[in-house]
Backbone as CSV, one residue per row, in Angstrom:
resi,resn,N_x,N_y,N_z,CA_x,CA_y,CA_z,C_x,C_y,C_z
1,MET,9.471,0.451,15.695,9.544,1.533,14.741,8.335,1.476,13.817
2,ASP,7.725,2.636,13.560,6.576,2.693,12.666,7.009,2.496,11.230
3,ARG,6.182,1.766,10.502,6.475,1.540,9.089,5.979,2.715,8.253
4,THR,6.657,2.964,7.150,6.219,3.992,6.219,4.975,3.491,5.488
5,LEU,4.278,4.413,4.842,3.098,4.007,4.087,3.441,3.017,2.972
6,PRO,4.509,3.232,2.193,4.851,2.199,1.196,5.118,0.825,1.829
7,GLU,5.739,0.808,3.006,5.979,-0.475,3.695,4.666,-1.103,4.146
8,ARG,3.724,-0.278,4.605,2.416,-0.800,5.022,1.633,-1.337,3.822
9,ILE,1.772,-0.671,2.667,1.110,-1.158,1.454,1.680,-2.520,1.068
10,ALA,2.998,-2.642,1.070,3.634,-3.925,0.744,3.203,-5.001,1.734
11,ALA,3.123,-4.653,3.013,2.692,-5.621,4.030,1.244,-6.043,3.801
12,SER,0.412,-5.126,3.335,-0.985,-5.465,3.059,-1.097,-6.432,1.889
13,ILE,-0.335,-6.185,0.845,-0.338,-7.113,-0.300,0.194,-8.474,0.138
14,ALA,1.258,-8.471,0.936,1.830,-9.726,1.439,0.815,-10.481,2.288
15,GLU,0.047,-9.757,3.096,-0.977,-10.388,3.938,-1.990,-11.130,3.065
16,VAL,-2.427,-10.500,1.992,-3.383,-11.134,1.079,-2.781,-12.385,0.440
17,GLU,-1.498,-12.305,0.110,-0.842,-13.440,-0.539,-0.352,-14.497,0.450
18,GLY,-0.397,-14.198,1.743,0.028,-15.169,2.742,1.528,-15.352,2.831
19,VAL,2.273,-14.290,2.514,3.735,-14.348,2.571,4.259,-13.156,3.367
20,GLU,5.533,-13.199,3.682,6.193,-12.056,4.315,6.436,-10.995,3.243
21,PRO,6.436,-9.709,3.620,6.643,-8.653,2.627,7.908,-8.816,1.790
22,ASP,8.982,-9.303,2.398,10.219,-9.460,1.618,10.165,-10.661,0.671
23,ALA,9.113,-11.469,0.765,8.955,-12.615,-0.134,7.972,-12.327,-1.272
24,LEU,7.477,-11.083,-1.330,6.564,-10.726,-2.417,7.270,-10.850,-3.753
25,GLY,6.572,-11.300,-4.732,7.144,-11.403,-6.069,6.985,-10.118,-6.859
26,VAL,6.616,-9.039,-6.174,6.371,-7.764,-6.838,6.975,-6.645,-5.995
27,SER,7.455,-5.620,-6.660,7.996,-4.453,-5.985,7.035,-3.288,-6.196
28,ILE,6.615,-2.639,-5.129,5.680,-1.524,-5.218,6.212,-0.457,-6.186
29,GLN,7.511,-0.162,-6.111,8.122,0.879,-6.937,7.966,0.614,-8.435
30,ASP,7.753,-0.633,-8.821,7.579,-0.955,-10.237,6.197,-0.544,-10.755
31,HIS,5.286,-0.183,-9.838,3.904,0.089,-10.227,3.418,1.474,-9.846
32,VAL,4.089,2.099,-8.884,3.711,3.446,-8.452,4.928,4.079,-7.777
33,SER,5.042,5.377,-7.897,6.163,6.080,-7.276,6.005,6.116,-5.760
34,THR,6.962,5.539,-5.051,6.887,5.590,-3.586,7.113,7.018,-3.083
35,ASP,7.835,7.830,-3.855,7.973,9.246,-3.498,6.617,9.940,-3.560
36,ALA,5.827,9.621,-4.568,4.486,10.203,-4.686,3.611,9.769,-3.510
37,ILE,3.729,8.518,-3.095,2.962,8.033,-1.943,3.350,8.827,-0.695
38,ARG,4.629,9.022,-0.490,5.087,9.788,0.674,4.608,11.239,0.603
39,ASP,4.641,11.825,-0.596,4.166,13.204,-0.752,2.679,13.314,-0.434
40,LEU,1.889,12.345,-0.899,0.466,12.354,-0.577,0.250,12.225,0.923
41,LYS,0.980,11.339,1.553,0.841,11.126,2.994,1.144,12.413,3.767
42,ASP,2.109,13.198,3.270,2.501,14.440,3.937,1.633,15.626,3.547
43,HIS,0.662,15.402,2.667,-0.212,16.473,2.190,-1.017,17.049,3.354
44,ASP,-1.356,18.329,3.268,-2.104,19.001,4.332,-3.496,18.419,4.539
45,SER,-4.085,17.905,3.485,-5.438,17.371,3.555,-5.395,15.845,3.494
46,ASP,-6.400,15.221,4.090,-6.482,13.762,3.981,-7.541,13.347,2.963
47,SER,-7.982,14.284,2.139,-9.020,13.970,1.150,-8.398,13.598,-0.194
48,TRP,-7.586,12.566,-0.183,-6.979,12.052,-1.401,-7.143,10.543,-1.455
49,ARG,-7.010,10.019,-2.661,-7.094,8.572,-2.866,-6.155,8.211,-4.003
50,LEU,-5.414,7.155,-3.821,-4.490,6.654,-4.839,-4.874,5.218,-5.147
51,GLN,-4.976,4.911,-6.422,-5.296,3.546,-6.830,-4.282,3.117,-7.885
52,PHE,-3.773,1.893,-7.746,-2.845,1.359,-8.730,-2.985,-0.153,-8.796
53,GLU,-2.475,-0.700,-9.872,-2.556,-2.140,-10.074,-1.170,-2.762,-10.032
54,THR,-1.109,-3.954,-9.467,0.049,-4.818,-9.582,-0.409,-5.960,-10.482
55,PRO,0.454,-6.872,-10.868,-0.010,-7.945,-11.753,-1.192,-8.751,-11.205
56,ASN,-1.307,-8.875,-9.887,-2.357,-9.720,-9.320,-3.367,-8.992,-8.451
57,HIS,-3.179,-7.691,-8.224,-4.046,-6.994,-7.264,-4.339,-5.560,-7.685
58,LEU,-5.491,-5.081,-7.247,-5.856,-3.682,-7.346,-5.712,-3.110,-5.939
59,VAL,-4.888,-2.082,-5.797,-4.587,-1.508,-4.492,-5.114,-0.083,-4.450
60,GLU,-5.776,0.253,-3.347,-6.276,1.602,-3.140,-5.838,2.071,-1.758
61,VAL,-5.350,3.293,-1.709,-4.890,3.883,-0.457,-5.585,5.233,-0.322
62,THR,-6.064,5.554,0.884,-6.728,6.837,1.091,-5.971,7.673,2.119
63,GLY,-6.271,8.942,2.109,-5.652,9.860,3.049,-6.043,9.606,4.487
64,SER,-7.077,8.823,4.711,-7.491,8.480,6.075,-6.889,7.153,6.525
65,ASP,-5.746,6.785,5.917,-4.973,5.596,6.297,-5.686,4.271,6.070
66,VAL,-6.521,4.215,5.057,-7.176,2.961,4.690,-6.411,2.371,3.504
67,ILE,-6.104,1.086,3.615,-5.475,0.359,2.510,-6.421,-0.772,2.109
68,LEU,-6.814,-0.754,0.847,-7.676,-1.801,0.306,-6.885,-2.578,-0.735
69,VAL,-6.977,-3.878,-0.671,-6.384,-4.743,-1.694,-7.530,-5.561,-2.261
70,ASP,-7.760,-5.411,-3.553,-8.872,-6.083,-4.232,-10.204,-5.761,-3.560
71,GLY,-10.337,-4.516,-3.101,-11.588,-4.057,-2.506,-11.764,-4.392,-1.044
72,GLU,-10.862,-5.141,-0.460,-10.968,-5.536,0.950,-10.008,-4.720,1.805
73,ARG,-10.513,-4.190,2.905,-9.636,-3.445,3.825,-8.698,-4.426,4.510
74,ILE,-7.426,-4.085,4.492,-6.406,-4.992,5.027,-5.728,-4.339,6.230
75,ARG,-5.610,-5.096,7.274,-4.844,-4.682,8.443,-3.705,-5.684,8.577
76,PRO,-2.565,-5.341,7.993,-1.473,-6.315,7.976,-0.948,-6.642,9.358
77,PHE,-0.634,-7.869,9.558,-0.003,-8.295,10.803,1.464,-7.922,10.736
78,SER,2.137,-7.954,11.849,3.560,-7.654,12.011,3.936,-6.231,11.705
């Protein structure tokens, strides 16, 4: 099953921290609206960018399916 964009963002942060997504000490929803992320993903255009901070990371997501954590492109495993 394909993961949602919020799930992929959480997996990317987990990859950087070296933990499983369910072991993250942070919840994405506490820092950005996951509904807003889904709305952006469903937008007609892919020319958007969302940036937000968690206590330990700067996360950027683009309409072209790029997820950056602390400026590094992340391709989460699993």
